[in-house]
C-alpha positions in Angstrom: 42.7 -13.5 -20.0 39.1 -14.4 -20.6 38.3 -12.9 -17.2 39.1 -9.5 -18.6 36.6 -9.9 -21.4 34.0 -11.1 -19.0 34.6 -8.1 -16.7 34.3 -5.8 -19.7 31.0 -7.5 -20.6 29.8 -7.0 -17.1 30.4 -3.3 -17.4 28.5 -3.1 -20.7 25.5 -5.0 -19.1 25.6 -2.6 -16.1 25.6 0.4 -18.4 22.5 -0.9 -20.2 20.7 -1.6 -17.0 21.5 1.9 -15.7 20.2 3.5 -18.9 17.0 1.7 -19.1 16.3 2.2 -15.4 15.4 5.9 -15.6 14.8 8.9 -17.9 18.2 8.5 -19.5 16.5 6.0 -21.8 15.0 9.0 -23.7 18.5 10.0 -25.0 19.7 6.5 -25.6 19.6 4.1 -28.5 16.8 2.3 -26.7 14.4 5.3 -26.8 12.5 4.1 -29.9 12.2 0.5 -28.8 9.3 -1.1 -27.1 9.1 0.7 -23.7 7.1 -2.1 -22.2 10.3 -4.2 -22.4 13.1 -1.6 -22.3 12.0 1.1 -19.9 12.1 -0.3 -16.3 9.4 2.1 -15.0 7.0 0.7 -17.6 8.3 -2.8 -18.1 7.6 -4.0 -14.6 3.9 -3.8 -15.4 4.1 -5.9 -18.5 7.1 -8.2 -17.9 6.5 -11.9 -18.3 7.4 -13.9 -15.2 9.2 -17.2 -15.1 9.4 -18.5 -11.5 8.9 -14.9 -10.3 11.8 -13.7 -12.5 10.7 -10.8 -14.7 11.8 -10.9 -18.3 12.6 -7.3 -19.2 15.7 -5.4 -20.3 16.7 -4.3 -16.8 16.4 -7.7 -15.2 18.2 -9.5 -18.0 21.0 -6.9 -18.1 21.5 -7.2 -14.3 21.5 -11.0 -14.5 24.0 -11.0 -17.3 26.2 -8.6 -15.4 26.2 -10.8 -12.4 26.9 -13.9 -14.4 29.7 -12.1 -16.2 31.2 -11.1 -12.8 31.0 -14.6 -11.4 32.5 -16.2 -14.5 35.2 -13.5 -14.5 36.1 -14.5 -10.9 36.1 -18.2 -11.7 38.4 -17.7 -14.7 40.7 -15.2 -13.1 44.4 -15.7 -13.6 47.0 -13.3 -12.3 48.5 -11.0 -15.0 50.8 -8.8 -12.9 50.0 -9.3 -9.2 46.6 -9.4 -7.4 46.8 -5.8 -6.1 47.8 -4.5 -9.5 45.2 -6.7 -11.3 42.6 -5.3 -8.9 43.5 -1.7 -9.8 43.6 -2.6 -13.5 40.2 -4.3 -13.2 38.7 -1.3 -11.5 40.0 1.1 -14.1 39.1 -1.0 -17.1 35.6 -1.6 -15.7 34.9 2.0 -15.0 36.4 3.3 -18.2 34.4 0.8 -20.2 31.2 1.5 -18.3 31.5 5.2 -19.0 32.4 4.7 -22.6 29.2 2.6 -23.2 27.0 4.7 -20.9 28.0 8.1 -22.2 29.1 7.4 -25.8 28.2 4.1 -27.4 24.6 3.8 -26.1 23.7 7.5 -26.6 21.4 8.5 -29.5 23.2 10.7 -32.0 21.8 14.2 -32.3 21.0 15.2 -35.8 
């Protein structure tokens, strides 16, 4: 069942990457953080490179998402059946992504 947690982590990392990629960052919990690291349209200018890999929020989030997906596939064990698991995976990924993207990572209006 660890694959389920890893797939949920992948959706969280994907929501972070999507938020910091564009203007949505202004209404997120990342809006007051260092834009040279968090906002992709700025961070590419300032990101430290290690072997041509940029160290900024977007690249780290995407990398962690991919690692989570790969580990999820490696640790996959059937719960119901492969087709049902596939549907459950898709639903849980999308619901969790939307929860984090639209609710958890949004800045609260005062």
